[in-house]
MIMIDO-327505 format. One record per atom (N, C-alpha, C, O, CB): atom name; x, y, z. Coordinates in Angstrom, 1 decimal. Glycine has a CB too. Example, Ala and Ser with C-alpha at 12.3 -4.5 7.8 and 13.67 -1.06 7.14 Angstrom:
! residues 2
+------+--------+--------+--------+
| seba |      u |      v |      w |
+------+--------+--------+--------+
|    N |   13.2 |   -5.7 |    7.8 |
|   CA |   12.3 |   -4.5 |    7.8 |
|    C |   13.2 |   -3.3 |    7.8 |
|    O |   14.2 |   -3.3 |    8.5 |
|   CB |   11.3 |   -4.5 |    9.0 |
|    N |   12.8 |   -2.2 |    7.1 |
|   CA |   13.7 |   -1.1 |    7.1 |
|    C |   12.9 |    0.0 |    7.9 |
|    O |   13.4 |    1.1 |    8.0 |
|   CB |   14.1 |   -0.6 |    5.7 |
+------+--------+--------+--------+
END
This chain:
! residues 112
+------+--------+--------+--------+
| seba |      u |      v |      w |
+------+--------+--------+--------+
|    N |  101.0 |   86.3 |  111.0 |
|   CA |   99.8 |   87.1 |  110.6 |
|    C |   99.2 |   87.6 |  111.9 |
|    O |   99.1 |   86.9 |  112.9 |
|   CB |   98.8 |   86.2 |  109.9 |
|    N |   98.9 |   88.9 |  111.9 |
|   CA |   98.3 |   89.5 |  113.1 |
|    C |   96.9 |   89.0 |  113.3 |
|    O |   96.2 |   88.5 |  112.3 |
|   CB |   98.3 |   91.1 |  113.0 |
|    N |   96.4 |   89.1 |  114.5 |
|   CA |   95.0 |   88.6 |  114.8 |
|    C |   94.0 |   89.4 |  114.0 |
|    O |   92.9 |   88.8 |  113.6 |
|   CB |   94.7 |   88.7 |  116.3 |
|    N |   94.2 |   90.6 |  113.7 |
|   CA |   93.3 |   91.4 |  112.9 |
|    C |   93.1 |   90.8 |  111.5 |
|    O |   92.0 |   90.7 |  111.0 |
|   CB |   93.7 |   92.9 |  112.8 |
|    N |   94.3 |   90.4 |  110.9 |
|   CA |   94.2 |   89.8 |  109.6 |
|    C |   93.5 |   88.5 |  109.6 |
|    O |   92.8 |   88.2 |  108.7 |
|   CB |   95.6 |   89.7 |  109.0 |
|    N |   93.7 |   87.7 |  110.6 |
|   CA |   93.1 |   86.4 |  110.7 |
|    C |   91.6 |   86.5 |  110.8 |
|    O |   90.8 |   85.7 |  110.3 |
|   CB |   93.6 |   85.6 |  111.9 |
|    N |   91.1 |   87.5 |  111.6 |
|   CA |   89.7 |   87.7 |  111.8 |
|    C |   89.0 |   88.3 |  110.5 |
|    O |   87.8 |   88.2 |  110.3 |
|   CB |   89.4 |   88.5 |  113.0 |
|    N |   89.8 |   88.9 |  109.7 |
|   CA |   89.3 |   89.5 |  108.5 |
|    C |   89.1 |   88.5 |  107.3 |
|    O |   88.3 |   88.8 |  106.4 |
|   CB |   90.1 |   90.7 |  108.0 |
|    N |   89.8 |   87.4 |  107.4 |
|   CA |   89.8 |   86.4 |  106.3 |
|    C |   88.4 |   86.0 |  105.9 |
|    O |   88.1 |   85.9 |  104.8 |
|   CB |   90.6 |   85.3 |  106.7 |
|    N |   87.5 |   85.6 |  106.9 |
|   CA |   86.1 |   85.2 |  106.5 |
|    C |   85.3 |   86.3 |  105.8 |
|    O |   84.5 |   86.0 |  105.0 |
|   CB |   85.4 |   84.8 |  107.8 |
|    N |   85.6 |   87.6 |  106.2 |
|   CA |   85.0 |   88.7 |  105.5 |
|    C |   85.4 |   88.7 |  104.1 |
|    O |   84.5 |   88.9 |  103.2 |
|   CB |   85.3 |   90.0 |  106.2 |
|    N |   86.7 |   88.6 |  103.8 |
|   CA |   87.2 |   88.7 |  102.4 |
|    C |   86.6 |   87.5 |  101.6 |
|    O |   86.3 |   87.6 |  100.4 |
|   CB |   88.7 |   88.7 |  102.4 |
|    N |   86.6 |   86.3 |  102.2 |
|   CA |   86.0 |   85.1 |  101.6 |
|    C |   84.6 |   85.3 |  101.2 |
|    O |   84.1 |   85.0 |  100.1 |
|   CB |   86.2 |   83.9 |  102.4 |
|    N |   83.8 |   85.9 |  102.2 |
|   CA |   82.4 |   86.1 |  101.9 |
|    C |   82.1 |   87.1 |  100.8 |
|    O |   81.2 |   87.0 |  100.0 |
|   CB |   81.7 |   86.6 |  103.2 |
|    N |   83.0 |   88.1 |  100.8 |
|   CA |   82.8 |   89.2 |   99.8 |
|    C |   83.4 |   88.8 |   98.4 |
|    O |   83.2 |   89.5 |   97.4 |
|   CB |   83.5 |   90.4 |  100.2 |
|    N |   84.0 |   87.6 |   98.3 |
|   CA |   84.5 |   87.2 |   97.0 |
|    C |   83.5 |   86.7 |   96.0 |
|    O |   83.8 |   86.4 |   94.9 |
|   CB |   85.5 |   86.1 |   97.3 |
|    N |   82.3 |   86.6 |   96.5 |
|   CA |   81.2 |   86.2 |   95.6 |
|    C |   80.4 |   87.4 |   95.1 |
|    O |   79.9 |   88.1 |   96.0 |
|   CB |   80.3 |   85.1 |   96.3 |
|    N |   80.1 |   87.5 |   93.8 |
|   CA |   79.4 |   88.7 |   93.3 |
|    C |   78.0 |   88.8 |   93.9 |
|    O |   77.5 |   89.9 |   94.1 |
|   CB |   79.3 |   88.6 |   91.8 |
|    N |   77.3 |   87.6 |   94.1 |
|   CA |   75.9 |   87.7 |   94.6 |
|    C |   76.0 |   88.2 |   96.1 |
|    O |   75.1 |   89.0 |   96.5 |
|   CB |   75.3 |   86.3 |   94.6 |
|    N |   76.9 |   87.7 |   96.9 |
|   CA |   77.0 |   88.2 |   98.3 |
|    C |   77.4 |   89.6 |   98.3 |
|    O |   76.9 |   90.4 |   99.2 |
|   CB |   78.0 |   87.3 |   99.0 |
|    N |   78.3 |   90.0 |   97.5 |
|   CA |   78.7 |   91.4 |   97.5 |
|    C |   77.5 |   92.3 |   97.1 |
|    O |   77.3 |   93.4 |   97.7 |
|   CB |   79.8 |   91.6 |   96.5 |
|    N |   76.7 |   91.9 |   96.1 |
|   CA |   75.5 |   92.6 |   95.8 |
|    C |   74.5 |   92.7 |   96.9 |
|    O |   73.8 |   93.7 |   97.1 |
|   CB |   74.8 |   92.0 |   94.5 |
|    N |   74.3 |   91.6 |   97.6 |
|   CA |   73.4 |   91.6 |   98.7 |
|    C |   73.8 |   92.5 |   99.8 |
|    O |   73.0 |   93.3 |  100.4 |
|   CB |   73.3 |   90.1 |   99.3 |
|    N |   75.1 |   92.5 |  100.1 |
|   CA |   75.6 |   93.4 |  101.1 |
|    C |   75.5 |   94.9 |  100.7 |
|    O |   75.1 |   95.7 |  101.5 |
|   CB |   77.1 |   93.1 |  101.4 |
|    N |   75.7 |   95.1 |   99.4 |
|   CA |   75.6 |   96.5 |   98.9 |
|    C |   74.1 |   96.9 |   99.1 |
|    O |   73.8 |   98.1 |   99.5 |
|   CB |   76.0 |   96.6 |   97.4 |
|    N |   73.2 |   96.1 |   98.7 |
|   CA |   71.8 |   96.4 |   98.8 |
|    C |   71.3 |   96.6 |  100.3 |
|    O |   70.6 |   97.6 |  100.5 |
|   CB |   70.9 |   95.3 |   98.2 |
|    N |   71.8 |   95.8 |  101.2 |
|   CA |   71.4 |   95.9 |  102.6 |
|    C |   72.0 |   97.2 |  103.2 |
|    O |   71.4 |   97.9 |  104.0 |
|   CB |   71.8 |   94.7 |  103.4 |
|    N |   73.2 |   97.5 |  102.8 |
|   CA |   73.9 |   98.7 |  103.3 |
|    C |   73.2 |  100.0 |  102.8 |
|    O |   73.2 |  101.0 |  103.5 |
|   CB |   75.4 |   98.7 |  103.0 |
|    N |   72.7 |   99.9 |  101.6 |
|   CA |   72.0 |  101.1 |  101.0 |
|    C |   70.6 |  101.2 |  101.4 |
|    O |   70.0 |  102.4 |  101.6 |
|   CB |   72.1 |  101.1 |   99.5 |
|    N |   69.9 |  100.1 |  101.6 |
|   CA |   68.4 |  100.1 |  101.8 |
|    C |   68.0 |   99.9 |  103.3 |
|    O |   66.8 |  100.1 |  103.6 |
|   CB |   67.8 |   99.1 |  101.0 |
|    N |   68.9 |   99.4 |  104.1 |
|   CA |   68.5 |   99.0 |  105.4 |
|    C |   67.9 |   97.6 |  105.4 |
|    O |   68.0 |   96.9 |  104.4 |
|   CB |   67.4 |  100.0 |  106.0 |
|    N |   67.3 |   97.2 |  106.6 |
|   CA |   66.9 |   95.8 |  106.7 |
|    C |   65.8 |   95.4 |  105.6 |
|    O |   64.9 |   96.2 |  105.3 |
|   CB |   66.3 |   95.6 |  108.0 |
|    N |   66.0 |   94.2 |  105.0 |
|   CA |   65.1 |   93.8 |  104.0 |
|    C |   64.7 |   92.3 |  104.2 |
|    O |   65.5 |   91.5 |  104.8 |
|   CB |   65.7 |   94.0 |  102.6 |
|    N |   63.6 |   91.9 |  103.8 |
|   CA |   63.1 |   90.5 |  103.9 |
|    C |   63.7 |   89.7 |  102.7 |
|    O |   64.2 |   90.3 |  101.7 |
|   CB |   61.6 |   90.4 |  103.9 |
|    N |   63.7 |   88.4 |  102.8 |
|   CA |   64.1 |   87.6 |  101.7 |
|    C |   63.3 |   87.9 |  100.4 |
|    O |   63.8 |   87.9 |   99.3 |
|   CB |   64.0 |   86.1 |  102.0 |
|    N |   62.0 |   88.1 |  100.6 |
|   CA |   61.2 |   88.4 |   99.5 |
|    C |   61.7 |   89.7 |   98.7 |
|    O |   61.7 |   89.7 |   97.5 |
|   CB |   59.7 |   88.6 |   99.9 |
|    N |   62.0 |   90.7 |   99.5 |
|   CA |   62.5 |   91.9 |   98.9 |
|    C |   63.9 |   91.8 |   98.3 |
|    O |   64.2 |   92.3 |   97.3 |
|   CB |   62.5 |   93.1 |   99.9 |
|    N |   64.7 |   90.9 |   98.9 |
|   CA |   66.0 |   90.7 |   98.4 |
|    C |   66.1 |   89.9 |   97.1 |
|    O |   67.0 |   90.0 |   96.3 |
|   CB |   66.9 |   90.0 |   99.5 |
|    N |   65.1 |   89.0 |   97.0 |
|   CA |   65.0 |   88.2 |   95.7 |
|    C |   64.3 |   88.9 |   94.6 |
|    O |   64.4 |   88.5 |   93.4 |
|   CB |   64.4 |   86.9 |   96.0 |
|    N |   63.5 |   89.9 |   94.9 |
|   CA |   62.7 |   90.6 |   93.9 |
|    C |   63.6 |   91.2 |   92.8 |
|    O |   64.6 |   91.9 |   93.2 |
|   CB |   61.8 |   91.7 |   94.5 |
|    N |   63.3 |   90.9 |   91.6 |
|   CA |   64.0 |   91.5 |   90.5 |
|    C |   65.3 |   90.8 |   90.2 |
|    O |   66.1 |   91.2 |   89.3 |
|   CB |   64.3 |   92.9 |   90.8 |
|    N |   65.6 |   89.6 |   90.8 |
|   CA |   66.8 |   88.9 |   90.5 |
|    C |   66.4 |   87.5 |   89.9 |
|    O |   65.2 |   87.1 |   89.9 |
|   CB |   67.6 |   88.7 |   91.8 |
|    N |   67.4 |   86.9 |   89.4 |
|   CA |   67.2 |   85.5 |   88.8 |
|    C |   67.6 |   84.5 |   89.8 |
|    O |   67.8 |   83.3 |   89.5 |
|   CB |   67.9 |   85.4 |   87.5 |
|    N |   67.9 |   84.9 |   91.1 |
|   CA |   68.4 |   84.0 |   92.1 |
|    C |   67.2 |   83.6 |   93.0 |
|    O |   66.4 |   84.4 |   93.3 |
|   CB |   69.5 |   84.7 |   93.0 |
|    N |   67.2 |   82.3 |   93.3 |
|   CA |   66.1 |   81.7 |   94.1 |
|    C |   66.2 |   82.2 |   95.5 |
|    O |   67.2 |   82.6 |   96.0 |
|   CB |   66.1 |   80.2 |   94.0 |
|    N |   65.0 |   82.1 |   96.2 |
|   CA |   65.0 |   82.5 |   97.6 |
|    C |   66.0 |   81.6 |   98.4 |
|    O |   66.6 |   82.0 |   99.3 |
|   CB |   63.6 |   82.3 |   98.2 |
|    N |   66.0 |   80.3 |   98.0 |
|   CA |   66.9 |   79.3 |   98.7 |
|    C |   68.3 |   79.7 |   98.6 |
|    O |   69.1 |   79.6 |   99.5 |
|   CB |   66.6 |   77.9 |   98.2 |
|    N |   68.7 |   80.1 |   97.3 |
|   CA |   70.1 |   80.5 |   97.1 |
|    C |   70.4 |   81.8 |   97.9 |
|    O |   71.5 |   81.9 |   98.4 |
|   CB |   70.3 |   80.7 |   95.6 |
|    N |   69.5 |   82.7 |   97.8 |
|   CA |   69.7 |   84.0 |   98.6 |
|    C |   69.9 |   83.7 |  100.1 |
|    O |   70.8 |   84.3 |  100.7 |
|   CB |   68.6 |   85.0 |   98.3 |
|    N |   69.1 |   82.8 |  100.6 |
|   CA |   69.2 |   82.4 |  102.0 |
|    C |   70.6 |   81.8 |  102.3 |
|    O |   71.2 |   82.2 |  103.3 |
|   CB |   68.1 |   81.5 |  102.4 |
|    N |   71.1 |   81.0 |  101.5 |
|   CA |   72.4 |   80.4 |  101.7 |
|    C |   73.5 |   81.5 |  101.6 |
|    O |   74.4 |   81.4 |  102.5 |
|   CB |   72.7 |   79.3 |  100.6 |
|    N |   73.4 |   82.4 |  100.7 |
|   CA |   74.3 |   83.5 |  100.6 |
|    C |   74.3 |   84.4 |  101.9 |
|    O |   75.3 |   84.8 |  102.4 |
|   CB |   74.1 |   84.3 |   99.4 |
|    N |   73.1 |   84.6 |  102.4 |
|   CA |   72.9 |   85.4 |  103.6 |
|    C |   73.5 |   84.7 |  104.8 |
|    O |   74.1 |   85.4 |  105.7 |
|   CB |   71.5 |   85.7 |  103.9 |
|    N |   73.4 |   83.4 |  104.8 |
|   CA |   74.0 |   82.7 |  106.0 |
|    C |   75.6 |   82.7 |  105.9 |
|    O |   76.2 |   82.8 |  107.0 |
|   CB |   73.6 |   81.2 |  106.0 |
|    N |   76.1 |   82.7 |  104.7 |
|   CA |   77.6 |   82.9 |  104.6 |
|    C |   78.0 |   84.3 |  105.1 |
|    O |   79.0 |   84.4 |  105.8 |
|   CB |   78.0 |   82.7 |  103.1 |
|    N |   77.2 |   85.3 |  104.7 |
|   CA |   77.5 |   86.7 |  105.2 |
|    C |   77.3 |   86.8 |  106.7 |
|    O |   78.1 |   87.5 |  107.4 |
|   CB |   76.6 |   87.7 |  104.5 |
|    N |   76.3 |   86.1 |  107.2 |
|   CA |   76.1 |   86.1 |  108.7 |
|    C |   77.2 |   85.4 |  109.4 |
|    O |   77.7 |   85.9 |  110.4 |
|   CB |   74.8 |   85.4 |  109.0 |
|    N |   77.7 |   84.3 |  108.9 |
|   CA |   78.8 |   83.6 |  109.5 |
|    C |   80.1 |   84.5 |  109.5 |
|    O |   80.9 |   84.3 |  110.4 |
|   CB |   79.1 |   82.3 |  108.7 |
|    N |   80.2 |   85.4 |  108.6 |
|   CA |   81.4 |   86.3 |  108.5 |
|    C |   81.1 |   87.5 |  109.4 |
|    O |   82.0 |   88.4 |  109.5 |
|   CB |   81.7 |   86.7 |  107.1 |
|    N |   79.9 |   87.6 |  110.0 |
|   CA |   79.6 |   88.8 |  110.8 |
|    C |   79.2 |   90.0 |  110.0 |
|    O |   79.2 |   91.1 |  110.6 |
|   CB |   80.7 |   89.1 |  111.7 |
|    N |   78.8 |   89.9 |  108.8 |
|   CA |   78.5 |   91.0 |  108.0 |
|    C |   77.0 |   91.4 |  107.9 |
|    O |   76.6 |   92.5 |  107.7 |
|   CB |   78.9 |   90.8 |  106.6 |
|    N |   76.1 |   90.4 |  108.2 |
|   CA |   74.7 |   90.7 |  108.3 |
|    C |   74.1 |   89.9 |  109.5 |
|    O |   74.8 |   89.0 |  110.1 |
|   CB |   74.0 |   90.2 |  107.0 |
|    N |   72.9 |   90.3 |  109.9 |
|   CA |   72.2 |   89.5 |  110.9 |
|    C |   70.8 |   89.4 |  110.6 |
|    O |   70.2 |   90.3 |  109.9 |
|   CB |   72.5 |   90.1 |  112.3 |
|    N |   70.2 |   88.3 |  111.1 |
|   CA |   68.8 |   88.0 |  110.9 |
|    C |   68.0 |   88.6 |  112.1 |
|    O |   68.3 |   88.4 |  113.2 |
|   CB |   68.5 |   86.5 |  110.8 |
|    N |   67.0 |   89.5 |  111.8 |
|   CA |   66.2 |   90.1 |  112.8 |
|    C |   64.7 |   89.7 |  112.5 |
|    O |   64.2 |   89.8 |  111.4 |
|   CB |   66.3 |   91.6 |  112.8 |
|    N |   64.1 |   89.2 |  113.6 |
|   CA |   62.7 |   88.8 |  113.4 |
|    C |   61.8 |   89.9 |  113.9 |
|    O |   61.9 |   90.5 |  115.0 |
|   CB |   62.4 |   87.5 |  114.2 |
|    N |   60.8 |   90.3 |  113.0 |
|   CA |   59.8 |   91.3 |  113.4 |
|    C |   58.4 |   90.6 |  113.1 |
|    O |   58.0 |   90.5 |  112.0 |
|   CB |   60.0 |   92.6 |  112.5 |
|    N |   57.8 |   90.2 |  114.2 |
|   CA |   56.6 |   89.5 |  114.1 |
|    C |   56.8 |   88.2 |  113.5 |
|    O |   57.7 |   87.4 |  113.9 |
|   CB |   55.5 |   90.3 |  113.2 |
|    N |   56.2 |   87.8 |  112.4 |
|   CA |   56.4 |   86.6 |  111.7 |
|    C |   57.4 |   86.7 |  110.6 |
|    O |   57.7 |   85.7 |  109.9 |
|   CB |   55.1 |   86.0 |  111.2 |
|    N |   57.8 |   87.9 |  110.3 |
|   CA |   58.8 |   88.1 |  109.2 |
|    C |   60.2 |   88.2 |  109.7 |
|    O |   60.5 |   88.7 |  110.7 |
|   CB |   58.4 |   89.4 |  108.4 |
|    N |   61.1 |   87.7 |  108.8 |
|   CA |   62.5 |   87.8 |  109.1 |
|    C |   63.1 |   88.8 |  108.2 |
|    O |   62.8 |   88.9 |  107.0 |
|   CB |   63.3 |   86.4 |  108.9 |
|    N |   63.9 |   89.7 |  108.7 |
|   CA |   64.6 |   90.7 |  108.0 |
|    C |   66.1 |   90.5 |  108.1 |
|    O |   66.6 |   90.0 |  109.2 |
|   CB |   64.2 |   92.1 |  108.4 |
|    N |   66.8 |   90.9 |  107.1 |
|   CA |   68.3 |   90.8 |  107.2 |
|    C |   68.8 |   92.2 |  107.2 |
|    O |   68.4 |   93.1 |  106.4 |
|   CB |   68.9 |   90.0 |  106.0 |
|    N |   69.8 |   92.5 |  108.0 |
|   CA |   70.4 |   93.8 |  108.1 |
|    C |   71.9 |   93.8 |  108.1 |
|    O |   72.5 |   92.8 |  108.6 |
|   CB |   69.9 |   94.6 |  109.3 |
|    N |   72.5 |   94.8 |  107.6 |
|   CA |   73.9 |   95.0 |  107.5 |
|    C |   74.5 |   95.2 |  108.8 |
|    O |   74.0 |   96.0 |  109.6 |
|   CB |   74.3 |   96.1 |  106.5 |
|    N |   75.6 |   94.6 |  109.1 |
|   CA |   76.4 |   94.8 |  110.4 |
|    C |   77.8 |   95.3 |  110.0 |
|    O |   78.6 |   94.5 |  109.5 |
|   CB |   76.5 |   93.4 |  111.2 |
|    N |   78.1 |   96.6 |  110.1 |
|   CA |   79.3 |   97.1 |  109.6 |
|    C |   80.6 |   96.8 |  110.4 |
|    O |   81.7 |   97.1 |  109.9 |
|   CB |   79.2 |   98.6 |  109.6 |
|    N |   80.5 |   96.3 |  111.6 |
|   CA |   81.7 |   96.1 |  112.5 |
|    C |   82.8 |   95.3 |  111.8 |
|    O |   83.9 |   95.7 |  111.8 |
|   CB |   81.3 |   95.5 |  113.8 |
|    N |   82.4 |   94.1 |  111.3 |
|   CA |   83.4 |   93.3 |  110.7 |
|    C |   84.0 |   93.9 |  109.4 |
|    O |   85.2 |   93.7 |  109.1 |
|   CB |   82.8 |   91.9 |  110.4 |
|    N |   83.2 |   94.5 |  108.7 |
|   CA |   83.7 |   95.2 |  107.5 |
|    C |   84.7 |   96.3 |  107.8 |
|    O |   85.7 |   96.5 |  107.2 |
|   CB |   82.5 |   95.8 |  106.6 |
|    N |   84.4 |   97.0 |  108.9 |
|   CA |   85.3 |   98.1 |  109.4 |
|    C |   86.6 |   97.4 |  109.8 |
|    O |   87.7 |   98.0 |  109.5 |
|   CB |   84.7 |   98.9 |  110.5 |
|    N |   86.5 |   96.3 |  110.5 |
|   CA |   87.7 |   95.6 |  110.9 |
|    C |   88.5 |   95.1 |  109.7 |
|    O |   89.8 |   95.3 |  109.7 |
|   CB |   87.4 |   94.4 |  111.8 |
|    N |   87.9 |   94.6 |  108.7 |
|   CA |   88.6 |   94.2 |  107.4 |
|    C |   89.2 |   95.4 |  106.8 |
|    O |   90.4 |   95.3 |  106.3 |
|   CB |   87.6 |   93.5 |  106.5 |
|    N |   88.6 |   96.5 |  106.8 |
|   CA |   89.2 |   97.7 |  106.2 |
|    C |   90.4 |   98.2 |  107.0 |
|    O |   91.4 |   98.6 |  106.4 |
|   CB |   88.2 |   98.9 |  106.2 |
|    N |   90.4 |   98.1 |  108.3 |
|   CA |   91.6 |   98.4 |  109.1 |
|    C |   92.7 |   97.4 |  108.8 |
|    O |   93.9 |   97.8 |  108.8 |
|   CB |   91.2 |   98.3 |  110.6 |
|    N |   92.4 |   96.2 |  108.5 |
|   CA |   93.4 |   95.2 |  108.1 |
|    C |   94.0 |   95.6 |  106.8 |
|    O |   95.3 |   95.5 |  106.7 |
|   CB |   92.8 |   93.8 |  108.0 |
|    N |   93.2 |   96.0 |  105.9 |
|   CA |   93.8 |   96.4 |  104.6 |
|    C |   94.6 |   97.7 |  104.7 |
|    O |   95.7 |   97.8 |  104.1 |
|   CB |   92.6 |   96.7 |  103.6 |
|    N |   94.2 |   98.6 |  105.6 |
|   CA |   95.0 |   99.8 |  105.9 |
|    C |   96.4 |   99.4 |  106.5 |
|    O |   97.4 |  100.0 |  106.1 |
|   CB |   94.3 |  100.7 |  106.9 |
|    N |   96.4 |   98.4 |  107.4 |
|   CA |   97.6 |   97.9 |  107.9 |
|    C |   98.6 |   97.3 |  106.9 |
|    O |   99.7 |   97.6 |  106.8 |
|   CB |   97.4 |   96.9 |  109.0 |
|    N |   98.0 |   96.5 |  106.0 |
|   CA |   98.8 |   95.9 |  104.9 |
|    C |   99.3 |   97.0 |  104.0 |
|    O |  100.5 |   97.0 |  103.6 |
|   CB |   97.9 |   94.9 |  104.1 |
|    N |   98.5 |   98.0 |  103.7 |
|   CA |   99.0 |   99.1 |  102.9 |
|    C |  100.1 |   99.9 |  103.5 |
|    O |  101.1 |  100.2 |  102.8 |
|   CB |   97.8 |  100.1 |  102.6 |
|    N |  100.0 |  100.1 |  104.8 |
|   CA |  101.1 |  100.8 |  105.5 |
|    C |  102.4 |  100.0 |  105.5 |
|    O |  103.5 |  100.5 |  105.3 |
|   CB |  100.7 |  101.2 |  107.0 |
|    N |  102.3 |   98.7 |  105.7 |
|   CA |  103.4 |   97.8 |  105.7 |
|    C |  104.1 |   97.8 |  104.3 |
|    O |  105.3 |   97.8 |  104.2 |
|   CB |  103.1 |   96.4 |  106.2 |
|    N |  103.2 |   97.8 |  103.3 |
|   CA |  103.7 |   97.8 |  101.9 |
|    C |  104.4 |   99.1 |  101.6 |
|    O |  105.5 |   99.1 |  101.0 |
|   CB |  102.5 |   97.6 |  100.9 |
|    N |  103.9 |  100.2 |  102.0 |
|   CA |  104.5 |  101.5 |  101.8 |
|    C |  105.9 |  101.6 |  102.5 |
|    O |  106.8 |  102.1 |  102.0 |
|   CB |  103.6 |  102.6 |  102.3 |
|    N |  105.9 |  101.0 |  103.7 |
|   CA |  107.2 |  101.0 |  104.5 |
|    C |  108.2 |  100.2 |  103.8 |
|    O |  109.4 |  100.5 |  103.7 |
|   CB |  107.0 |  100.5 |  105.9 |
|    N |  107.8 |   99.0 |  103.3 |
|   CA |  108.7 |   98.1 |  102.5 |
|    C |  109.2 |   98.8 |  101.3 |
|    O |  110.4 |   98.7 |  100.9 |
|   CB |  108.0 |   96.8 |  102.2 |
|    N |  108.4 |   99.5 |  100.5 |
|   CA |  108.8 |  100.2 |   99.3 |
|    C |  109.7 |  101.3 |   99.6 |
|    O |  110.7 |  101.6 |   98.9 |
|   CB |  107.5 |  100.7 |   98.6 |
|    N |  109.5 |  102.0 |  100.8 |
|   CA |  110.4 |  103.1 |  101.2 |
|    C |  111.8 |  102.6 |  101.5 |
|    O |  112.8 |  103.2 |  101.1 |
|   CB |  109.8 |  103.9 |  102.4 |
|    N |  111.8 |  101.4 |  102.2 |
|   CA |  113.1 |  100.8 |  102.5 |
|    C |  113.8 |  100.4 |  101.2 |
|    O |  115.0 |  100.6 |  101.1 |
|   CB |  113.0 |   99.6 |  103.4 |
|    N |  113.1 |   99.8 |  100.3 |
|   CA |  113.7 |   99.4 |   99.0 |
|    C |  114.2 |  100.6 |   98.2 |
|    O |  115.3 |  100.5 |   97.7 |
|   CB |  112.6 |   98.6 |   98.2 |
|    N |  113.4 |  101.6 |   98.2 |
|   CA |  113.9 |  102.8 |   97.5 |
|    C |  115.1 |  103.4 |   98.1 |
|    O |  116.1 |  103.8 |   97.4 |
|   CB |  112.7 |  103.9 |   97.5 |
|    N |  115.2 |  103.4 |   99.4 |
|   CA |  116.3 |  103.9 |  100.1 |
|    C |  117.6 |  103.1 |   99.8 |
|    O |  118.7 |  103.6 |   99.6 |
|   CB |  116.1 |  104.0 |  101.6 |
|    N |  117.4 |  101.8 |   99.8 |
|   CA |  118.5 |  100.9 |   99.5 |
|    C |  119.0 |  101.0 |   98.0 |
|    O |  120.2 |  101.1 |   97.8 |
|   CB |  118.1 |   99.4 |   99.7 |
|    N |  118.0 |  101.1 |   97.1 |
|   CA |  118.4 |  101.2 |   95.7 |
|    C |  119.1 |  102.6 |   95.4 |
|    O |  120.0 |  102.6 |   94.6 |
|   CB |  117.1 |  101.1 |   94.8 |
|    N |  118.7 |  103.6 |   96.1 |
|   CA |  119.3 |  104.9 |   95.9 |
|    C |  120.6 |  105.0 |   96.6 |
|    O |  121.3 |  106.1 |   96.5 |
|   CB |  118.3 |  106.0 |   96.3 |
|    N |  121.0 |  104.0 |   97.3 |
|   CA |  122.3 |  104.0 |   98.0 |
|    C |  122.3 |  104.7 |   99.4 |
|    O |  123.4 |  104.8 |   99.9 |
|   CB |  123.3 |  104.7 |   97.1 |
|    N |  121.1 |  105.0 |   99.9 |
|   CA |  121.1 |  105.7 |  101.2 |
|    C |  121.4 |  104.7 |  102.3 |
|    O |  121.8 |  105.2 |  103.4 |
|   CB |  119.8 |  106.3 |  101.4 |
|    N |  121.3 |  103.4 |  102.1 |
|   CA |  121.5 |  102.4 |  103.2 |
|    C |  122.7 |  101.6 |  103.0 |
|    O |  122.9 |  100.6 |  103.6 |
|   CB |  120.3 |  101.5 |  103.3 |
|    N |  123.7 |  102.1 |  102.1 |
|   CA |  124.9 |  101.4 |  101.9 |
|    C |  125.8 |  101.5 |  103.2 |
|    O |  125.8 |  102.5 |  103.8 |
|   CB |  125.7 |  101.9 |  100.7 |
|    N |  126.5 |  100.4 |  103.5 |
|   CA |  127.3 |  100.5 |  104.7 |
|    C |  128.5 |  101.5 |  104.5 |
|    O |  129.0 |  101.6 |  103.4 |
|   CB |  127.9 |   99.1 |  105.0 |
|    N |  128.8 |  102.1 |  105.6 |
|   CA |  129.9 |  103.1 |  105.5 |
|    C |  131.2 |  102.6 |  106.1 |
|    O |  132.2 |  103.3 |  106.1 |
|   CB |  129.5 |  104.4 |  106.1 |
+------+--------+--------+--------+
END
């Protein structure tokens, strides 16, 4: 496994939860938000949202920013971009494997 794929694994794990995915979507669309704003209109407790945010932070997808006495959470795109590059690499490798298989099946790689 390449180092890029290894570093992307925590990102994929963090995004595997619908609540965390929704939080990341909201932060990427709205900019930094407080826990109060992030829990508004949801059935998820502040405590649960905080735990989900810490999972996202551990994966490098969000960070906690303090402004005065208030804490805000903001989206950090670097790790998500890295994960996207990992998926692009996998897609290229898959395409190459399929091209080799196609060539073999069509007889282009038969020994002469």
